[in-house]
Structure formats: C-alpha cells, structure tokens
C-alpha positions in Angstrom: -15.1 -20.2 -16.0 -13.8 -19.6 -19.5 -13.4 -16.1 -20.9 -12.7 -15.3 -24.6 -13.1 -12.5 -27.1 -15.6 -13.4 -29.8 -15.3 -12.3 -33.5 -17.0 -9.0 -32.9 -14.6 -8.1 -30.1 -16.9 -8.4 -27.1 -15.7 -10.1 -23.9 -17.9 -13.1 -23.1 -17.8 -15.2 -20.0 -19.2 -18.7 -20.1 -20.1 -20.1 -16.6 -21.2 -23.6 -17.4 -20.1 -26.3 -19.8 -23.4 -26.1 -21.7 -22.9 -22.4 -22.2 -19.3 -22.9 -23.2 -20.3 -25.4 -25.9 -23.1 -23.3 -27.1 -21.0 -20.2 -27.3 -18.2 -22.1 -29.1 -20.6 -23.0 -31.9 -21.2 -19.3 -32.4 -17.6 -18.3 -32.6 -16.6 -17.3 -36.1 -13.6 -19.0 -37.6 -11.3 -16.5 -39.2 -9.5 -16.3 -42.5 -6.0 -15.1 -41.6 -3.3 -14.1 -44.1 0.4 -14.0 -43.1 2.9 -12.4 -45.4 6.2 -14.2 -45.3 9.6 -13.6 -46.9 13.2 -14.8 -46.1 13.5 -12.7 -42.9 13.4 -14.1 -39.4 10.9 -11.4 -38.5 8.3 -12.7 -40.9 8.7 -16.3 -39.7 8.4 -15.0 -36.1 5.1 -13.3 -37.1 3.9 -16.6 -38.5 4.8 -18.4 -35.3 3.0 -15.7 -33.3 -0.1 -16.0 -35.4 -0.3 -19.8 -35.3 0.3 -19.8 -31.5 -2.1 -17.0 -30.6 -4.8 -17.4 -33.2 -5.0 -21.2 -33.5 -8.3 -21.2 -31.5 -10.0 -19.0 -34.1 -8.5 -20.9 -37.1 -8.5 -24.6 -36.1 -11.5 -26.9 -36.8 -13.6 -28.2 -33.9 -15.0 -31.6 -35.2 -16.7 -32.4 -31.9 -19.2 -29.6 -32.4 -19.4 -29.8 -36.2 -17.6 -26.5 -36.8 -15.3 -26.0 -39.7 -12.0 -24.3 -39.1 -10.8 -21.1 -40.5 -8.0 -20.8 -43.0 -4.4 -19.5 -42.8 -3.0 -18.3 -46.1 0.7 -17.9 -46.4 1.5 -15.3 -49.0 4.9 -14.6 -50.5 5.6 -11.9 -53.1 8.5 -12.1 -55.5 9.5 -8.5 -56.3 9.4 -7.8 -60.0 12.0 -5.8 -61.9 14.7 -8.5 -62.1 16.8 -8.9 -65.2 16.2 -12.6 -65.6 13.9 -14.0 -68.3 10.4 -14.9 -67.2 11.0 -18.7 -67.3 14.2 -18.3 -65.2 12.4 -16.0 -62.8 9.6 -18.6 -62.4 12.0 -21.4 -61.8 13.9 -19.4 -59.2 10.7 -18.2 -57.5 9.4 -21.8 -57.3 12.6 -23.1 -55.7 12.9 -20.1 -53.3 9.2 -20.2 -52.3 9.3 -24.0 -51.8 12.3 -23.6 -49.4 10.5 -20.7 -47.7 7.2 -22.5 -47.3 8.5 -25.9 -46.1 9.2 -24.8 -42.4 6.1 -22.6 -42.4 3.9 -25.5 -43.5 5.5 -27.9 -41.0 4.7 -25.4 -38.2 1.1 -25.1 -39.3 0.7 -28.8 -39.7 2.0 -29.4 -36.2 -0.7 -27.0 -34.8 -3.4 -28.6 -37.0 -4.1 -25.3 -38.8 -5.6 -25.5 -42.3 -3.2 -23.7 -44.5 -2.9 -22.7 -48.2 0.0 -20.9 -49.9 0.0 -18.1 -52.4 3.0 -16.9 -54.5 2.6 -13.6 -56.2 4.8 -11.4 -58.5 5.1 -7.7 -58.2 5.4 -4.9 -55.6 5.0 -6.7 -52.2 3.0 -3.8 -50.7 0.4 -3.7 -53.4 0.2 -7.4 -54.1 -0.4 -8.2 -50.4 -3.3 -5.7 -50.2 -4.8 -7.1 -53.5 -4.6 -10.6 -52.2 -6.3 -9.6 -48.9 -9.2 -8.0 -50.9 -9.6 -10.9 -53.3 -9.5 -13.6 -50.6 -11.8 -11.7 -48.3 -9.4 -12.1 -45.4 -10.5 -11.2 -41.9 -7.0 -10.4 -40.5 -3.6 -9.7 -42.1 -0.5 -10.5 -40.1 2.9 -9.0 -41.1 6.3 -8.9 -39.4 8.1 -5.7 -38.6 11.5 -5.3 -40.2 12.5 -2.7 -37.7 13.5 0.0 -40.1 14.4 3.3 -38.6 12.4 6.4 -39.4 14.8 7.6 -42.2 15.1 4.2 -43.9 11.3 3.7 -43.7 10.8 7.1 -45.3 13.1 6.3 -48.3 12.5 2.6 -48.7 8.9 2.5 -47.6 7.5 0.0 -45.2 5.3 -2.9 -46.3 3.6 -3.0 -42.9 2.9 0.8 -43.0 1.5 0.5 -46.5 -0.7 -2.4 -45.5 -2.1 -0.7 -42.4 -3.2 2.2 -44.7 -4.5 0.3 -47.7 -5.6 -3.3 -46.6 -9.3 -3.9 -46.5 -9.1 -5.7 -43.2 -7.4 -5.2 -39.8 -3.6 -5.5 -39.9 -1.6 -7.0 -37.0 2.1 -6.1 -37.0 4.2 -8.5 -35.0 7.5 -7.1 -33.7 10.2 -9.7 -32.9 11.1 -10.1 -29.3 13.9 -7.9 -28.0 17.2 -9.7 -28.2 18.7 -10.4 -24.8 22.4 -10.2 -25.1 24.8 -11.2 -22.4 27.7 -9.2 -23.9 28.0 -5.5 -23.4 
C-alpha cells in the first residue's frame, strides 16, 4: 500500500497497482523556487528540497506526465560602488560559481532546473520572482539570526513568509553535533 499527500494536501491511500498508477497521473507537478546565496544554509535548503520534493518535481515518462520545475534564484544586492559593467561581470562569475554545485545536485536527482539572477533587495526581488513565475512553493534557508539582529537587519525568510504569493518553506540547518565541550 502506498500513501502520499496530493497537491491539495489530502492524504490518499492507493491499495492496488492500478489505483496507484491512476492516482499518479492525477498528481500535480509543482513549480518550486529555491533562493540561494553563498551561505551553507541556503545550499542545505536546496539539498532538502531536492531530496524531499523530487517526487512532485521529476517527470514520469512511463505515464506521460511532465515534470515540475525547480527554479534557483540568486539576488545580487544593489547599492555597490562599482560601475554597472563591473557589477554585471562580478555577478556573472559569482553566480556561475554559486550555481555549479547546485545544478550538479539537481542533475543527479533528474530534476528539471532553471536559474535566475536578479539585482536589487533580495527580499523584494524574491517575492516579485515568485509572483511573476507563478511558483507553487518557495523554499528558503534560515540564517539563524537572533531576535535582535533579525529586528535590525531584517530577515529574508520572515519577509517572504509575509509577502510571497505562495506557501513558503523555511529549512533550518541540522543542529551541529560537536564532540568538544
């Protein structure tokens, strides 16, 4: 017996192979966006999303079902003192280095992926990208700011939870297990 949660959030149990195949045809493939930056936490969020959501993103050719789409979005903060051509050159190199391991991970799990590089305030640009791309789920990593730092610096994940036009999943990194005291 196979149990899964379909796109509307209802638990469904399939008792036979025929029912499983029929219900698989009805499962909606999701458009998922993962916001990434240079932090380990954002890459962990991507790893989590690819591992846990691959069934609702990957294609199923044996039943003629197209896959979903995973969009990797990176926002270069604006306000730097470099000229526009220098900024674009730096952003391209930085984003390429950032996307390479992310794309390798997605390719290994056979998840259809696209990349998006934006310029501006990360909080606002991520929410705009979600709306324009009609994303079903936004995944962001948690930086783990304390309450005071979050109040002064602002939290991208907090902002996205309040303003994104889709559900937002915040992935916290695993607790570090240290052997030293």
